[in-house]
DRENDO-1510 file (C-alpha; in Angstrom, 1 decimal, always signed):
<recs>
REC; n; res; u; v; w
REC; 1; UNK; +0.0; +0.0; +0.0 .
REC; 2; UNK; +1.4; +3.3; -1.1 .
REC; 3; UNK; +0.7; +6.4; +1.0 .
REC; 4; UNK; +1.4; +9.8; -0.6 .
REC; 5; UNK; +3.5; +12.5; +1.0 .
REC; 6; UNK; +0.6; +14.9; +0.8 .
REC; 7; UNK; -1.7; +12.7; +2.9 .
REC; 8; UNK; +1.1; +12.2; +5.5 .
REC; 9; UNK; +1.6; +16.0; +5.7 .
REC; 10; UNK; -2.1; +16.6; +6.0 .
REC; 11; UNK; -2.3; +14.1; +8.9 .
REC; 12; UNK; +0.7; +15.7; +10.6 .
REC; 13; UNK; -0.8; +19.2; +10.1 .
REC; 14; UNK; -4.2; +18.2; +11.6 .
REC; 15; UNK; -2.4; +16.6; +14.6 .
REC; 16; UNK; -0.4; +19.8; +15.2 .
REC; 17; UNK; -3.5; +21.9; +14.9 .
REC; 18; UNK; -5.4; +19.9; +17.5 .
REC; 19; UNK; -2.4; +19.8; +19.8 .
REC; 20; UNK; -1.9; +23.6; +19.6 .
REC; 21; UNK; -5.6; +24.2; +20.2 .
REC; 22; UNK; -5.5; +22.2; +23.4 .
REC; 23; UNK; -4.7; +25.2; +25.6 .
REC; 24; UNK; -7.4; +27.9; +25.5 .
REC; 25; UNK; -5.7; +31.3; +25.1 .
REC; 26; UNK; -7.6; +34.5; +25.8 .
REC; 27; UNK; -7.0; +38.1; +26.6 .
REC; 28; UNK; -9.0; +40.7; +28.5 .
REC; 29; UNK; -8.8; +44.5; +28.0 .
REC; 30; UNK; -9.8; +46.9; +30.8 .
REC; 31; UNK; -10.7; +50.5; +30.0 .
REC; 32; UNK; -11.4; +53.5; +32.2 .
REC; 33; UNK; -14.6; +55.5; +32.2 .
REC; 34; UNK; -13.3; +57.5; +29.2 .
REC; 35; UNK; -12.7; +54.4; +27.2 .
REC; 36; UNK; -8.9; +54.5; +27.5 .
REC; 37; UNK; -7.1; +51.2; +27.8 .
REC; 38; UNK; -5.7; +50.7; +31.3 .
REC; 39; UNK; -4.7; +47.1; +31.2 .
REC; 40; UNK; -4.4; +44.0; +29.0 .
REC; 41; UNK; -4.3; +40.6; +30.6 .
REC; 42; UNK; -3.5; +37.3; +28.9 .
REC; 43; UNK; -4.7; +33.9; +30.1 .
REC; 44; UNK; -4.1; +30.3; +29.3 .
REC; 45; UNK; -6.9; +27.9; +30.3 .
REC; 46; UNK; -8.4; +30.8; +32.4 .
REC; 47; UNK; -5.2; +31.4; +34.4 .
REC; 48; UNK; -3.4; +34.8; +34.2 .
REC; 49; UNK; +0.1; +34.5; +32.6 .
REC; 50; UNK; +0.9; +38.0; +31.4 .
REC; 51; UNK; -0.3; +41.5; +32.4 .
REC; 52; UNK; +0.4; +44.9; +31.0 .
REC; 53; UNK; -0.9; +48.1; +32.5 .
REC; 54; UNK; -0.9; +51.4; +30.6 .
REC; 55; UNK; -0.7; +55.1; +31.2 .
REC; 56; UNK; -3.5; +57.4; +30.0 .
REC; 57; UNK; -1.3; +58.4; +27.0 .
REC; 58; UNK; -1.2; +54.7; +25.9 .
REC; 59; UNK; +2.4; +54.0; +26.9 .
REC; 60; UNK; +3.1; +50.8; +28.9 .
REC; 61; UNK; +3.3; +51.4; +32.7 .
REC; 62; UNK; +4.1; +47.9; +34.0 .
REC; 63; UNK; +4.6; +44.5; +32.3 .
REC; 64; UNK; +4.9; +41.3; +34.3 .
REC; 65; UNK; +4.5; +37.6; +33.9 .
REC; 66; UNK; +2.8; +35.0; +36.1 .
REC; 67; UNK; +3.3; +31.4; +36.8 .
REC; 68; UNK; +0.5; +29.5; +35.2 .
REC; 69; UNK; +0.4; +26.9; +38.0 .
REC; 70; UNK; +0.7; +29.1; +41.1 .
REC; 71; UNK; -0.8; +32.3; +39.7 .
REC; 72; UNK; +2.1; +34.2; +41.3 .
REC; 73; UNK; +4.2; +36.8; +39.6 .
REC; 74; UNK; +7.2; +35.0; +38.1 .
REC; 75; UNK; +9.7; +36.0; +35.4 .
REC; 76; UNK; +10.7; +39.3; +33.9 .
REC; 77; UNK; +9.2; +42.5; +35.5 .
REC; 78; UNK; +9.5; +45.9; +33.9 .
REC; 79; UNK; +8.1; +49.3; +34.9 .
REC; 80; UNK; +8.1; +52.2; +32.5 .
REC; 81; UNK; +7.9; +56.0; +32.7 .
REC; 82; UNK; +5.0; +57.6; +30.7 .
REC; 83; UNK; +7.4; +58.4; +27.9 .
REC; 84; UNK; +8.1; +54.7; +27.4 .
REC; 85; UNK; +11.6; +54.7; +28.9 .
REC; 86; UNK; +12.4; +52.0; +31.5 .
REC; 87; UNK; +12.0; +52.9; +35.1 .
REC; 88; UNK; +12.7; +49.6; +36.8 .
REC; 89; UNK; +13.5; +46.1; +35.6 .
REC; 90; UNK; +14.2; +42.8; +37.3 .
REC; 91; UNK; +12.8; +39.4; +37.9 .
REC; 92; UNK; +10.2; +37.9; +40.1 .
REC; 93; UNK; +9.8; +34.4; +41.5 .
REC; 94; UNK; +6.9; +33.1; +43.6 .
REC; 95; UNK; +5.3; +36.5; +43.7 .
REC; 96; UNK; +8.3; +38.4; +45.0 .
REC; 97; UNK; +11.2; +40.3; +43.5 .
REC; 98; UNK; +14.4; +38.2; +43.3 .
REC; 99; UNK; +17.9; +38.7; +42.0 .
REC; 100; UNK; +19.2; +41.9; +40.6 .
REC; 101; UNK; +16.9; +44.9; +40.2 .
REC; 102; UNK; +17.9; +47.9; +38.0 .
REC; 103; UNK; +16.3; +51.3; +38.6 .
REC; 104; UNK; +16.7; +54.1; +36.0 .
REC; 105; UNK; +16.3; +57.9; +35.9 .
REC; 106; UNK; +14.0; +59.1; +33.1 .
REC; 107; UNK; +16.7; +59.4; +30.4 .
REC; 108; UNK; +17.7; +55.7; +30.7 .
REC; 109; UNK; +20.5; +56.5; +33.1 .
REC; 110; UNK; +21.2; +54.1; +35.9 .
REC; 111; UNK; +20.0; +55.2; +39.3 .
REC; 112; UNK; +20.3; +52.1; +41.4 .
REC; 113; UNK; +21.4; +48.5; +41.3 .
REC; 114; UNK; +20.2; +46.2; +44.1 .
REC; 115; UNK; +19.9; +42.6; +45.0 .
REC; 116; UNK; +16.5; +41.3; +46.1 .
REC; 117; UNK; +15.8; +38.1; +48.0 .
REC; 118; UNK; +12.3; +37.1; +49.2 .
REC; 119; UNK; +10.9; +40.3; +47.8 .
REC; 120; UNK; +13.2; +42.5; +49.9 .
REC; 121; UNK; +16.5; +44.3; +49.3 .
REC; 122; UNK; +19.1; +41.9; +50.6 .
REC; 123; UNK; +22.7; +42.5; +49.6 .
REC; 124; UNK; +24.9; +45.1; +48.0 .
REC; 125; UNK; +23.2; +48.2; +46.7 .
REC; 126; UNK; +24.7; +50.9; +44.6 .
REC; 127; UNK; +23.1; +54.4; +44.1 .
REC; 128; UNK; +24.3; +56.6; +41.2 .
REC; 129; UNK; +24.2; +60.3; +40.6 .
REC; 130; UNK; +22.4; +61.4; +37.5 .
REC; 131; UNK; +25.7; +62.0; +35.8 .
REC; 132; UNK; +26.6; +58.3; +36.1 .
REC; 133; UNK; +29.0; +58.6; +39.0 .
REC; 134; UNK; +28.5; +56.4; +42.1 .
REC; 135; UNK; +26.6; +58.2; +44.9 .
REC; 136; UNK; +26.5; +55.6; +47.6 .
REC; 137; UNK; +27.3; +52.0; +48.2 .
REC; 138; UNK; +26.4; +49.6; +51.0 .
REC; 139; UNK; +24.4; +46.6; +52.2 .
REC; 140; UNK; +20.8; +46.0; +52.7 .
REC; 141; UNK; +19.4; +43.3; +55.0 .
REC; 142; UNK; +15.6; +42.7; +54.9 .
REC; 143; UNK; +15.0; +46.1; +53.3 .
REC; 144; UNK; +17.1; +48.0; +55.8 .
REC; 145; UNK; +20.5; +49.6; +55.4 .
REC; 146; UNK; +23.0; +47.6; +57.4 .
REC; 147; UNK; +26.7; +48.0; +58.0 .
REC; 148; UNK; +29.1; +50.6; +56.5 .
REC; 149; UNK; +27.8; +52.8; +53.7 .
REC; 150; UNK; +30.2; +54.9; +51.6 .
REC; 151; UNK; +28.9; +58.2; +50.3 .
REC; 152; UNK; +30.4; +59.9; +47.1 .
REC; 153; UNK; +30.0; +63.4; +45.7 .
REC; 154; UNK; +28.9; +64.1; +42.1 .
REC; 155; UNK; +32.4; +63.6; +40.9 .
REC; 156; UNK; +32.7; +60.1; +42.4 .
REC; 157; UNK; +35.0; +61.1; +45.3 .
REC; 158; UNK; +34.4; +59.6; +48.7 .
REC; 159; UNK; +33.0; +62.2; +51.1 .
REC; 160; UNK; +32.1; +60.1; +54.1 .
REC; 161; UNK; +30.8; +57.0; +55.6 .
REC; 162; UNK; +27.7; +56.0; +57.6 .
REC; 163; UNK; +27.2; +53.0; +59.8 .
REC; 164; UNK; +23.7; +51.5; +60.0 .
REC; 165; UNK; +22.2; +48.7; +62.1 .
REC; 166; UNK; +18.8; +47.4; +60.9 .
REC; 167; UNK; +18.2; +50.7; +59.2 .
REC; 168; UNK; +19.2; +52.9; +62.1 .
REC; 169; UNK; +22.1; +55.3; +61.6 .
REC; 170; UNK; +24.6; +54.8; +64.4 .
REC; 171; UNK; +27.5; +56.9; +63.2 .
REC; 172; UNK; +28.2; +59.3; +60.4 .
REC; 173; UNK; +26.6; +62.4; +58.9 .
REC; 174; UNK; +23.5; +60.6; +57.6 .
REC; 175; UNK; +22.2; +60.3; +54.0 .
</recs>
């Protein structure tokens, strides 16, 4: 019995079509009272997997992904200014920020780099002046400044140090 290539390809195509249609993919747009789009959510089998919120001018405000199984924020996370430039970007896992988070001034200039663990700043954090020079460097523990922080002027020269314990300044001139 001879089977043509055309029939085999048709069977494969139909199989792929049914397989790809197994998951129900939908989206939902939300508008304000003036009819302006405020958010667009994407679902697979009724579960939220991707969400985008918008400014009144139509620019993206926040874009984030969700774990299809747990429903918690998981994966890339990006916040934008109303002009479309990136304000903050990082990652989330199990509904909380994790790993390195980058914060930017409006003109895409780096403002801050910090480490998050369990949704809180935990680890070395660097603040930058608008001109790109480092402004301060130190450690965070559970969202509080901890240990020695070095402060720098606009030219990147060290101008002092502060010592913190659980967010309380114990020595130095302050921020």
